[in-house]
ROZAMI-920895 format. One record per residue (C-alpha): x, y, z; residue number from 1; residue in three letters. Coordinates in nm, 3 decimals, padded with zeros to 5 digits. Example, Ala and Ser with C-alpha at 12.3 -4.5 7.8 and 13.67 -1.06 7.14 Angstrom:
{r {01.230; -00.450; 00.780}; 1; Ala}
{r {01.367; -00.106; 00.714}; 2; Ser}
REM end
This chain:
{r {-00.414; 01.833; 01.572}; 1; Met}
{r {-00.627; 01.476; 01.570}; 2; Lys}
{r {-00.464; 01.216; 01.767}; 3; Arg}
{r {-00.543; 00.922; 01.576}; 4; Ile}
{r {-00.542; 00.525; 01.683}; 5; Gly}
{r {-00.546; 00.244; 01.453}; 6; Ile}
{r {-00.659; -00.085; 01.585}; 7; Thr}
{r {-00.417; -00.344; 01.325}; 8; Gly}
{r {-00.249; -00.066; 01.261}; 9; Gln}
{r {-00.021; -00.313; 01.107}; 10; Asn}
{r {-00.222; -00.456; 00.864}; 11; Gly}
{r {-00.271; -00.434; 00.561}; 12; Phe}
{r {-00.540; -00.143; 00.466}; 13; Val}
{r {-00.391; -00.032; 00.893}; 14; Gly}
{r {-00.069; 00.021; 00.701}; 15; Thr}
{r {-00.178; 00.246; 00.452}; 16; His}
{r {-00.378; 00.438; 00.608}; 17; Leu}
{r {-00.130; 00.499; 00.915}; 18; Tyr}
{r {00.154; 00.608; 00.657}; 19; Asn}
{r {-00.088; 00.828; 00.482}; 20; Thr}
{r {-00.156; 01.004; 00.751}; 21; Leu}
{r {00.239; 01.037; 00.834}; 22; Gly}
{r {00.214; 01.267; 00.518}; 23; Leu}
{r {00.030; 01.488; 00.709}; 24; Phe}
{r {00.219; 01.552; 00.993}; 25; Pro}
{r {00.037; 01.925; 01.078}; 26; Asp}
{r {-00.228; 01.749; 01.085}; 27; Glu}
{r {-00.252; 01.454; 01.293}; 28; Phe}
{r {-00.070; 01.297; 01.495}; 29; Asp}
{r {-00.065; 00.867; 01.528}; 30; Arg}
{r {-00.091; 00.699; 01.824}; 31; Val}
{r {00.071; 00.387; 01.784}; 32; Asp}
{r {-00.104; 00.050; 01.847}; 33; Phe}
{r {00.005; -00.316; 01.886}; 34; Asp}
{r {-00.225; -00.596; 01.919}; 35; Lys}
{r {-00.114; -00.674; 02.221}; 36; Thr}
{r {-00.263; -00.432; 02.440}; 37; Phe}
{r {-00.615; -00.654; 02.368}; 38; Phe}
{r {-00.430; -00.873; 02.624}; 39; Glu}
{r {-00.368; -00.586; 02.857}; 40; Asp}
{r {-00.594; -00.371; 02.998}; 41; Asp}
{r {-00.334; -00.109; 03.125}; 42; Asn}
{r {-00.226; -00.081; 02.761}; 43; Lys}
{r {-00.542; -00.065; 02.588}; 44; Leu}
{r {-00.683; 00.225; 02.842}; 45; Asp}
{r {-00.330; 00.405; 02.788}; 46; Asp}
{r {-00.415; 00.403; 02.400}; 47; Phe}
{r {-00.800; 00.449; 02.379}; 48; Val}
{r {-00.717; 00.792; 02.632}; 49; Ser}
{r {-00.447; 00.973; 02.455}; 50; Lys}
{r {-00.728; 00.902; 02.096}; 51; Cys}
{r {-00.906; 01.158; 01.971}; 52; Asp}
{r {-01.004; 00.911; 01.694}; 53; Ile}
{r {-00.997; 00.583; 01.691}; 54; Ile}
{r {-00.999; 00.324; 01.355}; 55; Val}
{r {-01.095; 00.004; 01.381}; 56; His}
{r {-00.981; -00.200; 01.178}; 57; Leu}
{r {-00.802; -00.512; 01.350}; 58; Ala}
{r {-01.052; -00.830; 01.294}; 59; Ala}
{r {-00.958; -01.168; 01.179}; 60; Leu}
{r {-01.060; -01.255; 00.855}; 61; Asn}
{r {-00.947; -01.619; 00.785}; 62; Arg}
{r {-00.948; -01.919; 01.006}; 63; His}
{r {-01.055; -02.295; 00.991}; 64; Glu}
{r {-01.323; -02.274; 01.222}; 65; Ser}
{r {-01.552; -02.007; 01.123}; 66; Pro}
{r {-01.688; -01.965; 01.518}; 67; Gln}
{r {-01.314; -01.847; 01.611}; 68; Val}
{r {-01.348; -01.628; 01.352}; 69; Ile}
{r {-01.721; -01.513; 01.474}; 70; Tyr}
{r {-01.602; -01.481; 01.881}; 71; Asp}
{r {-01.286; -01.255; 01.775}; 72; Thr}
{r {-01.375; -00.994; 01.617}; 73; Asn}
{r {-01.684; -00.926; 01.842}; 74; Ile}
{r {-01.445; -00.972; 02.125}; 75; Ala}
{r {-01.215; -00.756; 02.035}; 76; Leu}
{r {-01.493; -00.452; 01.971}; 77; Ile}
{r {-01.649; -00.581; 02.362}; 78; Glu}
{r {-01.303; -00.495; 02.480}; 79; Lys}
{r {-01.210; -00.182; 02.290}; 80; Leu}
{r {-01.661; -00.054; 02.443}; 81; Ile}
{r {-01.542; -00.163; 02.818}; 82; Val}
{r {-01.206; 00.066; 02.763}; 83; Ser}
{r {-01.354; 00.300; 02.668}; 84; Phe}
{r {-01.663; 00.331; 02.980}; 85; Glu}
{r {-01.306; 00.280; 03.193}; 86; Arg}
{r {-01.133; 00.548; 03.088}; 87; Thr}
{r {-01.465; 00.766; 03.028}; 88; Lys}
{r {-01.363; 00.876; 02.684}; 89; Ser}
{r {-01.559; 00.920; 02.433}; 90; Leu}
{r {-01.338; 00.906; 02.061}; 91; Pro}
{r {-01.493; 00.936; 01.722}; 92; Gln}
{r {-01.468; 00.601; 01.618}; 93; Val}
{r {-01.484; 00.494; 01.261}; 94; Leu}
{r {-01.510; 00.058; 01.200}; 95; Phe}
{r {-01.457; -00.065; 00.865}; 96; Ser}
{r {-01.692; -00.330; 00.833}; 97; Ser}
{r {-01.692; -00.553; 00.536}; 98; Ser}
{r {-02.000; -00.608; 00.211}; 99; Ser}
{r {-02.017; -00.970; 00.360}; 100; Gln}
{r {-02.246; -00.826; 00.625}; 101; Glu}
{r {-02.579; -00.991; 00.422}; 102; Thr}
{r {-02.370; -01.318; 00.323}; 103; Asn}
{r {-02.434; -01.544; 00.640}; 104; Glu}
{r {-02.171; -01.620; 00.699}; 105; Ser}
{r {-02.010; -01.613; 01.069}; 106; Leu}
{r {-01.768; -01.310; 00.940}; 107; Tyr}
{r {-02.000; -01.110; 00.763}; 108; Gly}
{r {-02.257; -01.172; 01.091}; 109; Val}
{r {-01.937; -01.090; 01.327}; 110; Ser}
{r {-01.888; -00.734; 01.133}; 111; Lys}
{r {-02.254; -00.647; 01.065}; 112; Met}
{r {-02.285; -00.720; 01.462}; 113; Gln}
{r {-01.946; -00.571; 01.614}; 114; Gly}
{r {-02.134; -00.224; 01.381}; 115; Arg}
{r {-02.443; -00.235; 01.569}; 116; Ile}
{r {-02.217; -00.278; 01.917}; 117; Leu}
{r {-02.060; 00.052; 01.779}; 118; Phe}
{r {-02.404; 00.260; 01.715}; 119; Glu}
{r {-02.561; 00.114; 02.021}; 120; Asn}
{r {-02.240; 00.253; 02.256}; 121; Trp}
{r {-02.213; 00.600; 02.084}; 122; Ser}
{r {-02.602; 00.629; 02.099}; 123; Lys}
{r {-02.576; 00.609; 02.460}; 124; Lys}
{r {-02.268; 00.825; 02.517}; 125; Asn}
{r {-02.384; 01.128; 02.239}; 126; Asn}
{r {-02.052; 01.062; 02.071}; 127; Ser}
{r {-01.950; 01.031; 01.648}; 128; Ile}
{r {-01.947; 00.669; 01.495}; 129; Phe}
{r {-01.876; 00.623; 01.169}; 130; Thr}
{r {-01.975; 00.268; 01.013}; 131; Gly}
{r {-01.787; 00.210; 00.653}; 132; Leu}
{r {-01.945; -00.126; 00.484}; 133; Ile}
{r {-01.654; -00.186; 00.239}; 134; Ile}
{r {-01.604; -00.342; -00.060}; 135; Pro}
{r {-01.363; -00.615; -00.167}; 136; Asn}
{r {-01.025; -00.427; -00.108}; 137; Val}
{r {-00.684; -00.490; -00.298}; 138; Phe}
{r {-00.344; -00.268; -00.321}; 139; Gly}
{r {00.057; -00.347; -00.259}; 140; Pro}
{r {00.150; -00.510; 00.054}; 141; Phe}
{r {-00.189; -00.741; 00.085}; 142; Gly}
{r {-00.126; -01.037; 00.265}; 143; Lys}
{r {-00.139; -01.353; -00.041}; 144; Pro}
{r {-00.416; -01.648; 00.090}; 145; Tyr}
{r {-00.555; -01.378; 00.336}; 146; Tyr}
{r {-00.625; -01.027; 00.221}; 147; Asn}
{r {-00.773; -01.076; -00.127}; 148; Ser}
{r {-00.764; -01.229; -00.462}; 149; Val}
{r {-00.570; -01.046; -00.583}; 150; Ile}
{r {-00.320; -01.023; -00.381}; 151; Ala}
{r {-00.312; -01.408; -00.431}; 152; Thr}
{r {-00.298; -01.356; -00.792}; 153; Phe}
{r {-00.003; -01.134; -00.749}; 154; Cys}
{r {00.181; -01.357; -00.551}; 155; Asn}
{r {00.159; -01.633; -00.813}; 156; Gln}
{r {00.205; -01.519; -01.125}; 157; Val}
{r {00.495; -01.326; -00.962}; 158; Ala}
{r {00.668; -01.606; -00.873}; 159; Glu}
{r {00.599; -01.815; -01.122}; 160; Asn}
{r {00.328; -02.069; -00.907}; 161; Lys}
{r {00.027; -02.221; -01.052}; 162; Glu}
{r {-00.325; -02.046; -01.023}; 163; Thr}
{r {-00.649; -02.124; -01.019}; 164; Glu}
{r {-00.975; -02.007; -01.067}; 165; Ile}
{r {-01.209; -02.165; -00.808}; 166; Lys}
{r {-01.551; -01.952; -00.941}; 167; Val}
{r {-01.544; -01.657; -01.205}; 168; Asp}
{r {-01.721; -01.428; -01.024}; 169; Ser}
{r {-01.739; -01.021; -01.056}; 170; Asn}
{r {-01.548; -00.843; -00.798}; 171; Leu}
{r {-01.636; -00.455; -00.675}; 172; Asn}
{r {-01.274; -00.361; -00.603}; 173; Leu}
{r {-01.190; -00.044; -00.441}; 174; Ile}
{r {-00.799; 00.037; -00.444}; 175; Tyr}
{r {-00.614; 00.057; -00.116}; 176; Val}
{r {-00.571; 00.424; -00.174}; 177; Gly}
{r {-00.925; 00.524; -00.284}; 178; Glu}
{r {-01.016; 00.384; 00.084}; 179; Leu}
{r {-00.787; 00.543; 00.284}; 180; Val}
{r {-00.925; 00.873; 00.087}; 181; Asn}
{r {-01.244; 00.799; 00.225}; 182; Val}
{r {-01.103; 00.745; 00.582}; 183; Phe}
{r {-00.968; 01.040; 00.597}; 184; Leu}
{r {-01.268; 01.266; 00.498}; 185; Glu}
{r {-01.514; 01.043; 00.764}; 186; Glu}
{r {-01.225; 01.215; 00.997}; 187; Ile}
{r {-01.206; 01.554; 00.875}; 188; Arg}
{r {-01.582; 01.591; 00.829}; 189; Asn}
{r {-01.693; 01.379; 01.191}; 190; Pro}
{r {-02.063; 01.254; 01.141}; 191; Glu}
{r {-02.251; 00.953; 01.304}; 192; Ser}
{r {-02.381; 00.696; 01.031}; 193; Lys}
{r {-02.324; 00.392; 00.848}; 194; Thr}
{r {-02.188; 00.489; 00.485}; 195; Leu}
{r {-02.175; 00.205; 00.208}; 196; Lys}
{r {-01.813; 00.258; 00.047}; 197; Val}
{r {-01.847; 00.275; -00.338}; 198; Gln}
{r {-01.632; 00.020; -00.506}; 199; His}
{r {-01.460; 00.218; -00.822}; 200; Thr}
{r {-01.399; -00.074; -01.028}; 201; Lys}
{r {-01.582; -00.381; -01.101}; 202; Glu}
{r {-01.401; -00.717; -01.262}; 203; Ala}
{r {-01.440; -01.076; -01.358}; 204; Lys}
{r {-01.172; -01.262; -01.165}; 205; Val}
{r {-01.095; -01.432; -01.535}; 206; Ser}
{r {-00.960; -01.053; -01.651}; 207; Asp}
{r {-00.814; -00.956; -01.322}; 208; Leu}
{r {-00.554; -01.262; -01.400}; 209; Leu}
{r {-00.535; -01.247; -01.787}; 210; Ala}
{r {-00.392; -00.831; -01.645}; 211; Leu}
{r {-00.184; -01.001; -01.409}; 212; Leu}
{r {00.015; -01.212; -01.659}; 213; Asn}
{r {-00.021; -00.953; -01.906}; 214; Lys}
{r {00.224; -00.757; -01.661}; 215; Tyr}
{r {00.408; -01.056; -01.571}; 216; Arg}
{r {00.513; -01.145; -01.981}; 217; Asp}
{r {00.551; -00.726; -02.047}; 218; Ile}
{r {00.699; -00.615; -01.731}; 219; Tyr}
{r {00.893; -00.852; -01.549}; 220; Gln}
{r {01.010; -01.055; -01.816}; 221; Ile}
{r {01.080; -00.814; -02.086}; 222; Asn}
{r {01.123; -00.476; -01.879}; 223; Gly}
{r {00.918; -00.271; -02.068}; 224; Glu}
{r {00.576; -00.069; -01.905}; 225; Val}
{r {00.278; -00.170; -02.049}; 226; Pro}
{r {-00.007; 00.042; -02.154}; 227; Asn}
{r {-00.205; 00.139; -01.875}; 228; Leu}
{r {-00.538; 00.247; -01.958}; 229; Asp}
{r {-00.678; 00.407; -01.673}; 230; Asn}
{r {-00.665; 00.508; -01.298}; 231; Lys}
{r {-00.790; 00.154; -01.175}; 232; Phe}
{r {-00.497; 00.035; -01.405}; 233; Glu}
{r {-00.199; 00.178; -01.338}; 234; Leu}
{r {-00.294; 00.042; -00.960}; 235; Asn}
{r {-00.339; -00.275; -01.043}; 236; Leu}
{r {00.028; -00.234; -01.206}; 237; Phe}
{r {00.136; -00.072; -00.888}; 238; Asn}
{r {-00.032; -00.354; -00.702}; 239; Thr}
{r {00.171; -00.601; -00.881}; 240; Phe}
{r {00.486; -00.471; -00.889}; 241; Arg}
{r {00.500; -00.522; -00.530}; 242; Ser}
{r {00.516; -00.869; -00.551}; 243; Tyr}
{r {00.782; -00.874; -00.699}; 244; Ile}
{r {01.093; -00.995; -00.487}; 245; Asn}
{r {01.325; -00.692; -00.546}; 246; His}
{r {01.618; -00.858; -00.426}; 247; Lys}
{r {01.632; -01.077; -00.664}; 248; Glu}
{r {01.482; -00.882; -01.007}; 249; His}
{r {01.705; -00.612; -00.983}; 250; Phe}
{r {01.908; -00.453; -01.100}; 251; Pro}
{r {01.809; -00.567; -01.468}; 252; Val}
{r {02.158; -00.527; -01.664}; 253; Lys}
{r {02.022; -00.436; -02.061}; 254; Thr}
{r {02.264; -00.521; -02.346}; 255; Thr}
{r {02.520; -00.270; -02.491}; 256; Lys}
{r {02.556; -00.237; -02.902}; 257; His}
{r {02.909; -00.132; -02.927}; 258; Thr}
{r {03.074; -00.062; -03.275}; 259; Asp}
{r {03.345; 00.194; -03.432}; 260; Ser}
{r {03.103; 00.468; -03.388}; 261; Arg}
{r {03.042; 00.408; -03.021}; 262; Gly}
{r {02.784; 00.176; -02.819}; 263; Ser}
{r {02.350; 00.227; -02.802}; 264; Phe}
{r {02.136; 00.081; -02.514}; 265; Val}
{r {01.780; 00.073; -02.493}; 266; Glu}
{r {01.679; 00.251; -02.169}; 267; Ile}
{r {01.293; 00.205; -02.190}; 268; Ile}
{r {00.981; 00.077; -02.412}; 269; Arg}
{r {00.689; 00.175; -02.228}; 270; His}
{r {00.328; 00.214; -02.348}; 271; Gly}
{r {00.285; 00.540; -02.156}; 272; Ile}
{r {00.387; 00.857; -02.188}; 273; Gly}
{r {00.572; 01.038; -01.868}; 274; Gly}
{r {00.906; 01.202; -01.839}; 275; Gln}
{r {01.263; 01.145; -01.911}; 276; Thr}
{r {01.506; 01.329; -01.772}; 277; Ser}
{r {01.997; 01.309; -01.755}; 278; Phe}
{r {02.194; 01.370; -01.481}; 279; Ser}
{r {02.552; 01.422; -01.391}; 280; Thr}
{r {02.644; 01.366; -01.006}; 281; Thr}
{r {02.978; 01.417; -00.839}; 282; Glu}
{r {03.157; 01.123; -00.680}; 283; Pro}
{r {03.027; 01.117; -00.284}; 284; Asn}
{r {02.688; 01.263; -00.349}; 285; Ile}
{r {02.402; 01.088; -00.316}; 286; Val}
{r {02.066; 01.241; -00.492}; 287; Arg}
{r {01.726; 01.119; -00.394}; 288; Gly}
{r {01.616; 01.038; -00.001}; 289; Asn}
{r {01.205; 01.010; -00.120}; 290; His}
{r {00.904; 00.825; -00.229}; 291; Tyr}
{r {00.595; 00.822; -00.426}; 292; His}
{r {00.261; 00.681; -00.376}; 293; Thr}
{r {00.125; 00.634; -00.701}; 294; Arg}
{r {00.404; 00.722; -00.980}; 295; Lys}
{r {00.665; 00.429; -01.159}; 296; Ile}
{r {01.028; 00.564; -01.229}; 297; Glu}
{r {01.310; 00.430; -01.311}; 298; Arg}
{r {01.740; 00.514; -01.266}; 299; Phe}
{r {01.905; 00.374; -01.544}; 300; Phe}
{r {02.288; 00.370; -01.437}; 301; Val}
{r {02.467; 00.471; -01.811}; 302; Ile}
{r {02.854; 00.555; -01.657}; 303; Lys}
{r {02.974; 00.509; -01.372}; 304; Gly}
{r {02.961; 00.339; -01.050}; 305; Lys}
{r {02.636; 00.396; -00.854}; 306; Ala}
{r {02.465; 00.269; -00.499}; 307; Leu}
{r {02.086; 00.251; -00.535}; 308; Ile}
{r {01.898; 00.194; -00.194}; 309; Gln}
{r {01.536; 00.141; -00.119}; 310; Leu}
{r {01.330; 00.087; 00.213}; 311; Arg}
{r {00.977; 00.054; 00.296}; 312; Lys}
{r {00.815; 00.365; 00.442}; 313; Ile}
{r {00.716; 00.216; 00.793}; 314; Gly}
{r {00.995; -00.061; 00.829}; 315; Thr}
{r {01.416; -00.045; 00.860}; 316; Asp}
{r {01.577; -00.313; 00.618}; 317; Glu}
{r {01.744; -00.136; 00.331}; 318; Val}
{r {01.783; -00.296; -00.030}; 319; Leu}
{r {02.113; -00.219; -00.221}; 320; Glu}
{r {02.232; -00.266; -00.535}; 321; Phe}
{r {02.508; -00.159; -00.707}; 322; Tyr}
{r {02.545; -00.059; -01.046}; 323; Leu}
{r {02.788; -00.012; -01.307}; 324; Asp}
{r {02.773; 00.195; -01.660}; 325; Gly}
{r {03.058; -00.063; -01.800}; 326; Glu}
{r {02.719; -00.309; -01.806}; 327; Phe}
{r {02.438; -00.070; -01.783}; 328; Pro}
{r {02.136; -00.170; -01.574}; 329; Ser}
{r {01.821; -00.062; -01.439}; 330; Tyr}
{r {01.592; -00.059; -01.078}; 331; Val}
{r {01.289; 00.034; -01.090}; 332; Asp}
{r {01.134; 00.213; -00.784}; 333; Met}
{r {00.820; 00.060; -00.649}; 334; Pro}
{r {00.531; 00.266; -00.452}; 335; Ile}
{r {00.554; 00.355; -00.059}; 336; Trp}
{r {00.990; 00.307; -00.078}; 337; Tyr}
{r {01.201; 00.519; -00.002}; 338; Thr}
{r {01.492; 00.567; -00.261}; 339; His}
{r {01.838; 00.738; -00.334}; 340; Asn}
{r {02.118; 00.720; -00.571}; 341; Ile}
{r {02.477; 00.738; -00.456}; 342; Lys}
{r {02.807; 00.809; -00.675}; 343; Asn}
{r {03.039; 00.519; -00.528}; 344; Ile}
{r {03.311; 00.652; -00.821}; 345; Gly}
{r {03.593; 00.848; -00.847}; 346; Asp}
{r {03.410; 00.996; -01.184}; 347; Glu}
{r {03.106; 01.198; -01.278}; 348; Val}
{r {02.808; 00.946; -01.267}; 349; Leu}
{r {02.565; 00.994; -01.563}; 350; Tyr}
{r {02.204; 00.871; -01.477}; 351; Thr}
{r {01.851; 00.865; -01.696}; 352; Asn}
{r {01.553; 00.895; -01.515}; 353; Phe}
{r {01.195; 00.840; -01.629}; 354; Trp}
{r {00.883; 00.827; -01.429}; 355; Ile}
{r {00.517; 00.761; -01.596}; 356; Asn}
{r {00.346; 01.067; -01.549}; 357; Glu}
{r {00.534; 01.506; -01.576}; 358; Pro}
{r {00.636; 01.689; -01.260}; 359; Tyr}
{r {00.335; 01.860; -01.109}; 360; Asn}
{r {00.412; 02.147; -00.848}; 361; Pro}
{r {00.072; 02.098; -00.715}; 362; Asn}
{r {00.061; 01.756; -00.662}; 363; Asp}
{r {00.426; 01.613; -00.638}; 364; Pro}
{r {00.348; 01.268; -00.481}; 365; Asp}
{r {00.707; 01.332; -00.399}; 366; Thr}
{r {00.759; 01.313; 00.002}; 367; Tyr}
{r {01.132; 01.359; 00.123}; 368; Phe}
{r {01.269; 01.081; 00.380}; 369; Glu}
{r {01.586; 00.948; 00.412}; 370; Glu}
{r {01.641; 00.586; 00.340}; 371; Val}
REM end
């Protein structure tokens, strides 16, 4: 069992790494971190002394003063190293540097010099240090106007705000889940080195914005799942979905066509394959209480009364949606949200489920956790 602490645990990459480590409870023990530890030597020392591995992600990315960015990032690293020395700790250290190391900005300089500080400490103490030079990262839950242009565009497009391309450059991109897998590989196979993490997609800013606008028109407005030609587009689509205001958007009611023969309701139009299922649920019975990290899933109630609940992993807020088969409607499940459906009526609940990939028992992407 490896004890792992993540500075910047609640940040964009930190949240994804922390939650992914939680999928392997027999392999990793997560040591919780809070940014206030940097202001209290005793708390920082206690954190450091508990860790076999420390992933240093905490950093200031943006500020009106570049000097403040530089001073803050170097100070955080120096505080960690001093704590290592006070506690005589020699954890394996992984550091997230940036491809901006060479662009001469004070942010880039802070990353390069911070990596060198860790390297010097590691060599002096014969410990393991891995510096990762990382390209542009995108994914769900990134902070708009801070983490990436994709986070900003997703927020703007989902909320129908004005978008502006300042420089239509080519971006070297990596999805946050792919980056987390790189961290896991280095954690499981520790080695002192500097690793230039390879990007998995190159794309122009204008092309990214065009895709996001397409997702809004096809999915957010019309309720269809677009054709997703490759893994990058699936990751970008799931990223976009995370910026839709779930409270306001769901449940989505559909048109019921009724005549003397009965009624007809269209459940989903989609540009990709998958698996469609039908279930009956007895009164007061709950299905689900699990989450997915990549799958797109739709719950469509066609008869009876249901309560669908969602909760983002690592948070306490529960979103509740009430659906009635008299007014056929659906809720789509965001990735990294545990979800369930309960029959709250007096009759059998009829539900159709669609998911974008057939169930694979060897790779189910289904993790159980109570909402």
